[in-house]
Phi, psi and omega in degrees: 000122193267340186255182184265173177225128186268161186226124168235151186219168180280191185264018183235074181301333181292333177294329189257006185300320180293326179289331173292317179300312179303314187299314174295325179293316181297316180304318181297313182288337182258002186064034186254149174252114178278142184245120174239128179287172190294324182295318179302304193297319176303312186294323184269355186060044181260138170248146179306140173231118185306123177083355184236313181229125180245130178251139183082003179298150169306119191290346178237003176280127169056056178230133178261345186206143166243133178252126180244126177253101184165199175262202192290328175302316181288320178299312178301323178295324176296310183302321185292314183300323189256016176297141185072002176268333188088357176283124178289153173251125182253115193239129172260125188283111168247022184249190184285309184241317179058054182292332177274356194283143172284318178218162176266157184311325191285349179275347189291328178285355178251030171080025185300314186283330174297314175300323178298313180297327181275351182079029180273063176205162183270157177256127179240115179282132186250133168283177184208168182247120174260125185237139180269117180226122181066233187264002184222179179245134178246153186237138180247125166283325181258295185206164168245126176245133181239118191215152177290156177287146185298137182083350176265168190288168179300143181273163172240117183232117177270144180220146179224158175216141182060033177082000182240133174291134179266328179180170176228123187237130165280123192192170173281341171161188175220166186235137171244124187228155168279166170307316181299327181271355186288343181273003176267235185297330176298319183287327174294335174282349186095012181285167184281146168277126188251113176315143172294138192103344177294135175269092183158185184212157182257154175225129178219162185250142180263122174046056182293138177261053179201143174281345184267357180278089185265134168301151174212159174255135185257143177295147189293341182262000177274130180273129180271130172249127173241118189251128182272101178270008184274172185262353177234161174296146171243147184277151176243139168236138180242115183048037171078022183245140171305133189224354178148203177203166176247122183286160179303134168080006174260174177213163177235158174243140181230139177219158190274139171243119174287140169052057182283322186211174188227126179256135178278138167219154185291156170307133173089352180285158180209158183300321186285329176291316179302314180303313183296315191280326177282314186272328172301311176300317184292330189270348185278000000 
């Protein structure tokens, strides 16, 4: 492999120390140069090694793979960083669920990094949700949540599709999710699980004060309009991170983006096996 491999990790470096050692050993034998920005190198205690480890390199320049060591939050960070570039994210699960992870930590001593560096994985293109916030557009790989502020009154949110208002709901908020994100906040709301590969996105409500507030699956070409009919601002989060707000009587637009980013997955892996292993294990 002639190009570099970048590394992102979560905030508990002691948990990934063995994985970092295995990663560097695999890079040495595979002829790969690992790229760590200064923050990652300092956090993980990594020093430069000529031809093997580079510190302070540009995180997106001349890169063929991103390795993520962490839970779904860390994996999402890697997917957002390389959205639109075609660079796949190969993720090792050091989180609670790790639904997006490619392998588990116990796989590392069985040559997982060596297989990753030689390209022995499938490319799974994941969609995203683009939402207009303020003067710009932000991209969510999992979900966009719009919710009332803590201590404020119940929000009133009107939503429309295809230029038509669908309804107005008193609720704590709503969630707009991709298929990959449908097993997160959306599932907790009672929304539908969307298999990876579904062309479309989901909308579900947080604590609705109505029996008529039903979750729905939206066609990929339909733009969602969410209008804040409350007297107070409501907050917006992108993949669980604060991203802005909607003032009273203002609205935001959200749309579906096909093939926004790329996740590495092992040959023979499937969404349904992942669903069984991750959620079946938690419920047993």
